[in-house]
N, C-alpha and C positions, 0 to 999 in steps of 0.2 A: 504495500501500497504506498508503502515511505514514493516510493520512487514513480508513481502516479501525480505529486504534485508539483515538481520538480517541470516533469515532462507535460506537462498543460500550459503552466508561466516561461518553457521553452517556447513551446505551441505559437502563443498569443504576441512574444513577445520574435519569434519566429519570421511569421504570415506577417507582419506590419514590416522584416524589413527589407522581404521579398518585393515586398508591391511597391516599397522605399522603389528597392536596387529597378524593379521592373520597370516603373514612375520615369524614374530616368534617366534606364535605356530608351521606353518610347519618344521623350522627348529629344536624344540625341545631345544628350552631355558628352565631356570627351571620358573618355576612359578613367582615366583618375578621381575624375567628382562616382563614374557609377565606381568604383571601388572602396568606396569612402563608406559606404551603410558597410558593407562585410568587417572590414577592416576595425573596425571599432565596434565591433559582435562582437572577431577575436578580441579582443584586448581587456573586453569586459570578462569576456569569461575566463580569461588568465588569471587576469585581479580577484574573480570569485573562485575559484580554485585555491588559490593563492590565500583566501582569507575562509575561505574553509578546513582548506588542508592543516595550514600554522595556528591560526588563532580560535574557532571554534572546536575545530576537533570532534572524535566520535561517531555518532546519527545524526548529529547536526548541522554537523560539519559532511558528510556524507552526503546532502543535500543538497549543500555545496554546489558536491562537487558531478553532481547528476544534472545538475540545470547546468554549469562550464561546459560535459559532455556535449550536450541538450544545443542550447544555442553555438561549440564552434560544426558543428554539420549541417545548422543555417544560416553562417555564416560560409561556409567551404561553398556549399550551394547560392551562395549569392555571389561568390566568386567567380564560378562555372560562370550564373548564370548570367554577370558581368560583360564576360568576357566572349560571349558568344558572341557571333554577328549576324550585325538585324538582318530582317530580309527587304531583298530590293520590292518597291514598290511600282 
């Protein structure tokens, strides 16, 4: 049961990140701007993992670890989505 709450929080945040990345791609912004949401997501995930592992520890820290793993997955998806060339119209 403990894994579902961080997973659902990561789903909500991840969908927002993917929508922002898709929107940046749709309005044809440069690649640097399109990868910013993915970079920020990965940075936040690393910080959350560090806080959960070093400061909190235990089962509560493991929830932060699960959240960070799922956020890193969404960050990687955002990178892939941003780098994929858009279709010509």
